[in-house]
C-alpha positions in Angstrom: 0.0 0.0 0.0 1.2 3.5 -0.8 1.1 5.8 2.2 -0.9 8.9 1.8 1.2 12.1 1.6 0.6 14.3 4.6 -0.7 17.2 2.5 -3.3 14.8 0.9 -4.9 13.4 4.0 -8.6 13.2 3.6 -10.5 16.2 5.0 -14.4 16.0 4.9 -16.0 18.5 2.6 -19.5 19.8 2.1 -19.9 18.7 -1.5 -20.5 15.0 -2.1 -19.5 14.0 -5.7 -20.7 11.1 -7.8 -19.6 7.5 -7.1 -16.3 6.4 -8.7 -17.1 4.0 -11.5 -15.4 0.6 -11.4 -15.5 -0.3 -15.1 -15.5 -4.1 -14.7 -18.5 -3.9 -12.4 -21.4 -5.9 -13.8 -24.6 -3.9 -14.2 -26.5 -7.2 -14.3 -25.4 -8.5 -10.9 -24.0 -5.3 -9.3 -20.9 -7.2 -8.3 -17.3 -7.2 -9.5 -16.4 -10.4 -11.5 -12.7 -11.0 -10.7 -12.0 -13.0 -14.0 -13.3 -10.0 -16.0 -10.5 -7.9 -14.6 -7.4 -7.7 -16.8 -4.0 -8.6 -15.3 -3.1 -4.9 -15.4 -5.8 -4.2 -12.9 -9.3 -2.8 -12.3 -10.1 0.5 -13.9 -11.7 3.1 -11.7 -13.1 6.1 -13.6 -13.7 9.5 -12.2 -16.3 11.2 -14.3 -16.2 15.0 -14.9 -17.4 16.6 -11.7 -18.9 20.1 -11.1 -16.2 22.7 -11.1 -13.5 20.3 -12.4 -10.5 22.5 -13.2 -7.0 22.0 -14.6 -4.5 21.2 -11.9 -7.0 19.9 -9.5 -5.6 16.9 -7.6 -7.8 13.8 -7.4 -6.9 11.1 -4.9 -8.3 7.6 -5.2 -8.9 5.4 -2.1 -9.5 1.6 -2.5 -9.9 0.2 1.0 -9.7 -3.5 1.2 -9.7 -5.9 4.1 -6.1 -5.3 5.1 -3.1 -3.1 4.2 -2.0 -5.3 1.3 -5.5 -5.1 -0.3 -5.8 -1.3 0.0 -4.5 1.1 -2.6 -4.1 4.9 -2.9 -3.2 7.0 -5.9 -3.4 10.6 -7.0 -3.4 12.3 -10.3 -3.6 15.9 -11.6 -6.4 17.0 -13.9 -5.0 17.9 -17.3 -8.3 18.2 -19.3 -11.3 19.4 -17.2 -13.7 18.2 -19.8 -12.6 14.5 -19.9 -12.8 11.7 -17.4 -9.9 10.5 -15.3 -8.9 6.8 -15.0 -7.0 5.0 -12.3 -5.8 1.4 -12.4 -5.8 -0.6 -9.2 -3.4 -3.5 -9.6 -5.0 -6.9 -9.7 -2.5 -8.0 -7.0 -4.3 -5.7 -4.6 -7.6 -7.4 -5.3 -6.0 -10.9 -5.0 -4.6 -9.9 -1.6 -8.0 -9.2 0.0 -8.5 -11.6 2.9 -12.3 -11.4 2.7 -14.9 -9.7 4.8 -14.8 -11.0 7.5 -11.3 -12.5 7.0 -11.2 -16.0 5.6 -14.6 -15.8 3.9 -15.1 -16.1 0.2 -16.3 -12.6 -0.5 -14.3 -9.4 -0.4 -15.9 -6.0 0.3 -13.7 -3.1 -0.6 -14.9 0.5 -0.4 -13.9 2.8 -3.2 -14.0 6.6 -3.1 -12.1 9.7 -4.1 -11.3 13.1 -2.8 -10.7 16.3 -4.8 -8.1 18.9 -3.7 -9.0 21.7 -6.1 -6.6 24.3 -7.5 -8.6 26.8 -5.6 -11.6 26.5 -3.2 -12.7 23.8 -0.7 -11.9 20.1 -0.8 -14.6 17.8 -2.1 -15.4 14.1 -1.5 -17.3 11.5 -3.4 -19.9 9.0 -2.3 -18.5 5.6 -1.4 -18.8 2.7 -3.9 -19.1 -0.5 -1.8 -18.1 -3.5 -3.9 -18.4 -7.2 -3.6 -16.4 -9.9 -5.4 -15.8 -13.6 -5.0 -12.2 -14.2 -4.0 -11.7 -17.6 -5.7 -10.3 -17.0 -9.2 -11.1 -18.9 -12.3 -9.8 -18.7 -15.8 -11.0 -15.7 -17.8 -12.8 -15.6 -21.1 -10.8 -13.7 -23.8 -12.1 -10.3 -25.1 -14.1 -9.9 -28.3 -12.1 -8.9 -31.4 -12.8 -5.8 -33.4 -10.7 -6.0 -36.6 -11.5 -2.4 -37.7 -10.3 -0.9 -34.4 -6.5 -1.0 -35.1 -4.6 -0.5 -31.9 -7.8 -0.1 -30.0 -8.6 3.2 -31.8 -12.0 3.6 -33.3 -13.4 6.3 -35.6 -17.1 5.6 -36.1 -17.3 8.0 -39.0 -14.8 5.9 -41.0 -16.6 2.6 -40.5 -18.2 1.6 -43.9 -21.7 0.4 -44.1 -23.3 -1.8 -42.9 -21.3 -1.2 -39.7 -18.7 -2.4 -37.3 -18.0 -6.1 -37.1 -17.4 -7.7 -33.7 -16.0 -11.3 -33.6 -16.5 -13.4 -30.5 -13.8 -16.1 -29.7 -16.3 -18.4 -27.9 -19.9 -19.3 -28.1 -21.9 -16.5 -26.4 -24.4 -17.6 -23.7 -27.4 -15.3 -23.3 -25.9 -11.9 -24.2 -23.1 -9.6 -25.3 -23.0 -6.0 -24.1 -22.0 -2.8 -25.9 -21.5 0.3 -23.7 -20.6 3.7 -25.0 -19.1 6.3 -22.6 -18.9 10.0 -23.4 -15.9 12.3 -23.0 -17.1 13.1 -19.5 -16.9 9.4 -18.6 -20.7 8.8 -18.2 -22.7 6.2 -20.1 -24.2 7.5 -23.3 -25.7 4.2 -24.5 -25.8 0.6 -23.4 -27.3 -2.4 -25.2 -27.4 -6.1 -24.7 -27.8 -8.4 -27.8 -27.6 -12.0 -28.8 -24.9 -13.6 -30.9 -25.6 -16.3 -33.5 -23.7 -19.5 -34.3 -21.3 -17.6 -36.6 -19.9 -15.8 -33.5 -20.1 -12.3 -35.0 -22.4 -9.3 -35.0 -22.5 -6.0 -36.9 -23.1 -2.8 -35.0 -25.1 -0.5 -37.3 -24.8 3.2 -37.9 -27.5 4.5 -35.4 -25.5 2.8 -32.5 -22.1 3.9 -33.9 -23.4 7.5 -33.9 -24.1 7.3 -30.1 -20.4 7.8 -29.4 -18.3 10.9 -28.7 -14.8 11.9 -29.6 -12.6 11.3 -26.6 -15.0 8.8 -25.2 -14.8 5.0 -25.1 -16.7 1.8 -26.0 -16.5 -1.4 -24.0 -17.7 -4.7 -25.3 -18.1 -7.9 -23.2 -20.0 -11.1 -23.5 -21.2 -13.8 -21.1 -20.2 -17.5 -21.5 -18.5 -20.5 -19.9 -14.8 -20.5 -19.4 -12.3 -23.5 -19.8 -13.9 -25.0 -16.7 -17.5 -24.4 -18.0 -18.1 -21.8 -15.3 -20.2 -19.0 -16.5 -18.9 -15.4 -16.3 -18.3 -12.1 -18.1 -15.4 -11.9 -20.5 -12.5 -9.6 -20.5 -13.5 -6.4 -22.3 -12.6 -5.1 -25.7 -11.9 -1.4 -25.1 -12.2 1.0 -28.0 -11.0 4.6 -27.7 -13.2 6.9 -29.8 -11.2 9.2 -32.0 -13.0 11.3 -34.6 -10.9 13.5 -37.0 
């Protein structure tokens, strides 16, 4: 765990900001699916908040069941019109002893504080997470051949639309979520996938994206042990010329 700098110790403020968004959190179950978290770690997104200003300092707090499963990080705002992402190492999640210790479920609390360039400090609401500590093999992410290097310009996708290829049979659904430049959800849709393991996302959905935003695509299926779960995400950065 990284110790908090003395000048960044949490001070309660009057303004309560929106919850931090844990990007791997399942909207279907409300829980964090550990196999859907990449080895690099869980992404925690801070959406644009009221009064966000260049050179604000944002401090993330991930409080697990012990010191090894807690994590703190800070970042300065460079673009006050765009979301800010933190990555919590997966080793931090794996180190959680459970709540209470020795049980199968971990219950970290995630929040952030803002130390503005000027004015009073602000705090967010707390996002209380649950995830099962036992780890199973992940399902690989979908493939998007037209998104070279993970970059995606919707205006340059020829008709009929953007092709997504799924490496495994999809059980029940796949999910497309578009996030705006401010980090908030613009559009979310679940859809079925046929036996050919591919779908085409048509123009009306592609238009529900924003330059500087992001699209995440996941699907639900059984892994190598035939245990159902959400896949790792395909993450597309939206870049319009």
